[in-house]
C-alpha positions in Angstrom: 0.0 0.0 0.0 2.8 2.5 0.9 4.6 1.7 -2.4 1.4 2.3 -4.3 0.9 5.7 -2.6 4.5 6.6 -3.6 3.7 5.6 -7.2 0.6 7.9 -7.2 2.6 10.8 -5.7 5.4 10.3 -8.3 2.8 10.1 -11.1 1.3 13.4 -9.9 4.8 15.0 -10.1 5.4 13.8 -13.7 1.9 14.9 -14.7 2.4 18.3 -13.1 5.8 18.9 -14.6 5.0 17.2 -18.0 8.6 15.9 -17.8 10.3 12.8 -16.3 13.6 14.8 -16.1 12.1 17.7 -14.1 10.0 15.4 -11.9 13.0 13.1 -11.1 15.1 16.1 -10.1 12.3 17.3 -7.9 11.8 13.9 -6.3 15.5 13.1 -6.2 15.1 9.9 -8.1 16.7 8.7 -11.3 14.6 9.1 -14.4 14.8 5.4 -15.1 13.5 4.4 -11.6 10.7 6.9 -11.9 9.8 5.6 -15.4 9.8 2.1 -14.1 7.5 2.9 -11.2 5.0 4.8 -13.5 4.9 1.7 -15.8 4.2 -0.5 -12.8 1.3 1.8 -11.8 0.0 1.7 -15.4 0.1 -2.1 -15.3 -1.7 -2.2 -11.9 -4.4 0.1 -13.3 -4.6 -1.7 -16.6 -4.4 1.4 -18.8 -1.7 3.8 -20.0 -1.6 7.1 -18.1 1.1 9.0 -20.0 2.0 9.4 -23.6 5.7 9.7 -24.0 7.7 11.1 -26.9 11.4 12.1 -27.1 10.4 15.7 -26.4 7.3 15.7 -24.2 5.0 13.9 -21.9 1.3 14.3 -22.0 -1.7 12.7 -20.2 -4.0 10.1 -21.6 -7.7 10.2 -20.8 -7.1 7.8 -18.0 -4.2 9.9 -16.8 -6.3 13.1 -16.8 -9.0 11.3 -14.8 -6.5 9.9 -12.2 -4.7 13.3 -11.9 -8.0 15.2 -11.3 -9.1 12.6 -8.7 -5.8 12.0 -6.8 -4.0 15.4 -6.9 -6.5 17.2 -4.6 -6.6 14.3 -2.2 -2.9 14.1 -1.9 -2.8 17.9 -1.3 -5.4 17.4 1.5 -3.3 14.6 2.9 -0.2 16.7 2.8 -2.0 19.5 4.6 -3.2 17.2 7.3 0.3 15.8 7.9 1.7 19.3 7.9 -0.9 20.3 10.5 -0.1 17.3 12.7 3.6 18.2 12.6 2.8 21.8 13.5 0.6 20.7 16.4 3.3 18.5 17.9 6.4 20.7 17.2 7.2 24.3 16.4 5.2 25.9 13.6 6.5 24.3 10.5 5.5 23.3 7.0 5.6 24.4 3.4 3.2 26.9 1.7 3.1 26.8 -2.1 2.0 30.0 -3.8 1.3 30.8 -7.5 1.7 34.5 -8.3 3.1 36.9 -10.9 6.6 38.3 -10.6 5.2 41.8 -10.2 3.0 40.7 -7.3 5.9 38.8 -5.7 8.5 41.6 -5.9 6.2 44.4 -5.0 3.8 42.9 -2.4 4.5 39.3 -1.4 8.3 39.3 -0.7 8.3 42.6 1.4 5.5 41.1 3.6 6.9 37.6 3.9 10.5 38.4 4.8 9.7 39.0 8.5 7.5 36.0 8.7 10.3 33.7 7.5 12.7 35.2 10.0 10.2 34.7 12.8 9.5 31.1 11.9 12.7 29.3 10.7 10.8 26.0 10.1 8.4 27.7 7.7 9.1 27.1 4.1 7.5 29.1 1.3 7.6 28.2 -2.4 6.5 30.8 -4.9 6.0 30.1 -8.6 5.9 33.2 -10.7 3.8 32.7 -13.8 0.9 34.3 -15.7 -1.0 31.0 -16.3 -4.2 30.8 -14.2 -3.7 27.6 -12.3 -6.1 25.2 -10.8 -4.5 25.5 -7.5 -6.2 22.4 -6.0 -5.2 20.1 -8.9 -1.8 21.6 -9.2 -1.0 21.3 -5.5 -0.8 25.0 -4.5 -2.0 26.2 -1.2 -2.6 29.8 -2.3 -2.9 31.9 -5.4 -2.4 35.6 -5.9 -4.1 37.4 -8.8 -6.2 40.4 -9.6 -9.7 40.2 -8.1 -11.5 39.8 -11.4 -9.3 36.8 -12.3 -10.2 34.7 -9.3 -12.8 31.9 -9.8 -16.1 32.3 -8.1 -15.7 29.1 -6.1 -12.6 30.5 -4.3 -12.4 32.5 -1.1 -10.5 35.7 -2.0 -8.9 38.2 0.4 -7.8 41.6 -1.0 -4.2 42.4 -0.2 -3.8 45.7 -2.3 -5.9 48.6 -3.4 -7.0 48.8 -7.0 -4.2 48.5 -9.6 -3.9 50.6 -12.8 -2.3 49.5 -16.0 -0.3 52.2 -17.9 1.2 52.8 -21.3 4.7 54.3 -21.1 7.5 55.2 -23.5 11.0 56.8 -23.3 11.0 60.5 -24.1 13.7 59.9 -26.8 11.4 57.3 -28.5 8.4 59.6 -28.3 10.3 62.6 -29.7 11.0 61.0 -33.0 7.5 59.5 -33.7 3.9 60.7 -34.3 2.0 61.8 -31.2 -0.3 59.3 -29.6 -3.6 61.1 -29.0 -6.1 58.3 -29.4 -5.9 54.5 -28.9 -5.8 53.9 -32.7 -2.6 55.8 -32.9 -0.9 52.9 -31.1 -1.1 51.0 -34.4 1.6 53.3 -35.8 4.0 52.6 -33.0 6.5 49.9 -32.0 4.6 48.3 -29.1 6.4 45.8 -26.8 4.0 42.9 -26.4 3.4 40.4 -23.7 2.6 36.7 -24.5 0.7 34.8 -21.9 1.0 31.0 -21.6 -2.7 30.5 -21.6 -3.2 32.4 -24.9 -2.3 31.6 -28.5 -2.1 35.3 -29.3 -0.5 38.3 -27.8 -2.2 40.1 -24.9 -4.3 42.9 -26.3 -4.0 46.3 -24.6 -7.2 47.0 -22.8 -8.0 50.7 -22.5 -10.9 52.5 -20.7 -12.2 56.0 -20.6 -15.4 56.4 -18.7 -17.8 53.8 -20.0 -15.8 53.3 -23.2 -13.7 50.1 -23.3 -11.4 49.2 -26.1 -9.0 46.4 -26.8 -6.1 47.2 -29.1 -4.1 44.4 -30.8 -0.6 45.9 -30.8 2.5 44.8 -32.6 6.2 45.6 -32.6 9.7 44.2 -32.7 9.7 42.8 -29.2 7.6 40.2 -27.4 8.3 39.1 -23.8 6.6 36.9 -21.3 7.6 39.1 -18.3 6.6 42.7 -17.6 10.0 43.6 -16.1 11.7 43.0 -19.4 9.0 45.2 -21.1 9.9 48.0 -18.7 13.6 47.7 -19.4 13.1 47.7 -23.2 10.8 50.7 -22.9 13.4 52.6 -20.8 16.0 51.8 -23.5 13.8 53.4 -26.1 12.6 50.3 -28.0 9.0 51.2 -28.0 5.9 51.6 -25.8 5.1 49.3 -22.9 1.8 48.3 -21.2 2.6 47.6 -17.6 1.3 48.0 -14.0 1.5 51.7 -13.2 3.2 51.2 -9.8 6.2 49.6 -11.6 7.1 52.7 -13.6 6.1 55.6 -11.4 9.7 56.1 -10.3 10.9 55.9 -13.9 8.4 58.6 -14.9 9.3 60.8 -12.0 13.0 60.5 -13.0 12.3 61.3 -16.6 13.3 57.9 -18.0 9.7 57.2 -19.1 6.6 59.3 -19.9 2.9 58.5 -19.7 1.1 57.8 -22.9 -2.7 58.1 -23.2 -3.0 58.6 -19.4 -6.8 59.3 -19.8 -7.2 55.8 -21.1 -5.3 53.9 -18.4 -7.7 51.2 -17.0 -8.0 50.3 -13.3 -8.7 46.8 -12.0 -9.7 45.2 -8.7 -6.5 44.9 -6.6 -4.5 41.8 -5.9 -6.2 39.1 -3.9 -4.9 36.0 -2.2 -7.3 33.1 -2.8 -7.8 29.5 -1.8 -10.5 26.8 -2.1 -13.6 27.2 0.1 -13.2 23.6 1.2 -9.6 24.0 2.3 -9.0 22.6 5.7 -7.7 25.1 8.2 -3.9 25.1 8.3 -1.9 27.1 10.7 1.0 27.8 8.4 -1.3 28.8 5.5 -3.4 31.0 7.7 -0.2 32.7 9.0 0.9 33.5 5.4 -2.6 34.9 4.6 -2.5 37.2 7.6 1.0 38.4 6.7 -0.1 39.3 3.2 -3.1 41.2 4.6 -0.8 43.5 6.7 -1.0 47.1 5.7 -2.6 46.6 2.2 -1.6 49.5 0.0 
């Protein structure tokens, strides 16, 4: 029975990483041992769970079903074991969080540093990504996203005030190009685009003025999957960037960047930390939530 539980946990790791190499490194097992145990699990179940090629690993229909069923239960089991350990020893455990790099740098890390110093047996794992994860199936304890991105079946706690997206460009770039007076003028500019992992196309720039809401499909020489790279390229004069306003306020104040179409900058519900409504109470997770709620900006 213990061996079968190990096999299930190892299958979840491979399914989550979509790679035997990454999963074996995470589990500290050899890829050959891991592959052999997954095949044993498939033989026990009587159906293939993974489709393997030289470049990728994907789930079969049976694999998808097993992953959806087992991953949340293993997460609950992990939580229960963590709680038992915390009840009998000093506060300890691991809290896994999915967030964006902007949220981590600006809000999470400044608020969690003191917590980590106060509780040396507390471990925090933060994955920075733009994909909207199923935090239960993917084994996360918490997610951090804008309020309108949180699924309705989640409990969400606001940790920041509303956030504004802004368009910026370097003064030198703007001086040599046509003025941007209306959203359609963006089509004549070199716009630095952002690609999200959950989209086949580039992220459109959403603009709002009063009740008017527009989406502009921009294009340009550069495409990144991280807003910090967009800011750096904009400062270097390679085009216009669409980024969180609080990231570039210092650059604008210093004259490295200038606002573009400020009357059209949209505002969104602030960042929220969220978790499943059926999540069992965990001291370490509750502690992290409280730390993130401290002095919301």
